[in-house]
C-alpha positions, 0 to 999 in steps of 0.5 A, spaced: 528 495 514 531 502 517 530 505 511 525 501 508 520 509 507 525 512 504 526 507 499 519 507 498 519 513 497 525 513 492 522 508 489 515 513 488 519 518 485 523 515 481 523 520 474 520 526 473 513 526 474 512 529 480 508 524 487 503 528 486 502 527 479 502 519 479 496 516 477 494 509 480 496 505 475 503 508 475 503 507 484 501 501 484 507 499 479 512 502 483 509 500 490 509 492 487 516 493 485 518 496 492 514 490 495 519 486 490 524 487 494 526 483 500 528 485 506 531 483 512 526 480 516 523 474 521 524 467 518 515 467 519 509 468 515 506 473 515 512 477 517 513 481 510 505 483 507 502 488 502 496 489 503 491 493 498 485 496 502 480 502 499 475 505 502 471 512 505 473 514 512 474 521 515 479 519 520 482 526 520 475 531 518 471 530 512 470 523 509 475 521 504 476 516 499 481 513 501 486 507 496 492 505 502 497 501 499 501 498 506 508 493 507 508 490 514 514 488 516 513 483 524 518 486 528 521 482 534 523 482 541 531 480 541 528 473 543 526 472 537 518 472 539 513 478 536 514 485 539 510 489 533 509 490 527 511 496 523 506 499 517 509 503 510 502 506 508 502 510 501 496 513 501 492 516 494 486 520 497 480 522 493 474 526 494 468 521 496 464 522 489 458 517 490 462 512 485 467 511 489 462 512 495 458 507 493 465 501 492 465 501 500 470 497 503 475 491 500 482 489 503 486 483 500 493 481 502 499 479 499 505 475 504 512 473 501 513 466 503 507 463 502 504 460 495 502 466 492 506 469 487 506 476 487 505 478 479 499 474 480 496 478 486 498 484 484 495 483 476 488 480 479 487 486 483 488 490 476 483 486 472 478 487 478 471 492 476 473 497 481 479 498 478 476 501 472 473 506 477 478 508 481 483 509 474 478 514 472 480 519 478 486 522 479 487 522 487 488 530 490 493 527 495 498 523 495 501 520 502 507 516 504 508 514 512 510 510 517 506 507 523 508 503 528 501 497 530 
């Protein structure tokens, strides 16, 4: 778990193509591959989850359309009780052109250890109408970071 961020960086940077040159399809493929690798997590239903979300936000200045791929891990204290979550993000940031802003906001979760299958969840997202729209744009920045929530 301590190396999750470096493992994601490695998964995204595999091959000769720099991270900044990757498109949505390639980042998604690499992120899902990373998400399929099980890590040593707590034995609870929401201990290891993947989040796909997008929307237009102005958290750090002017508005940006952000497509955020996150993996969330539940962290427990010494007695095995929930303490906090660690979220590992891969954000694709786009100019907030009207076509992207019109998509509004969306989120979808997948959790390991449920009846859902990762590949079915991932393929289902790629068949959504928003995917066809977003893939026509290239992110101006791809950012990987980790946060405690």
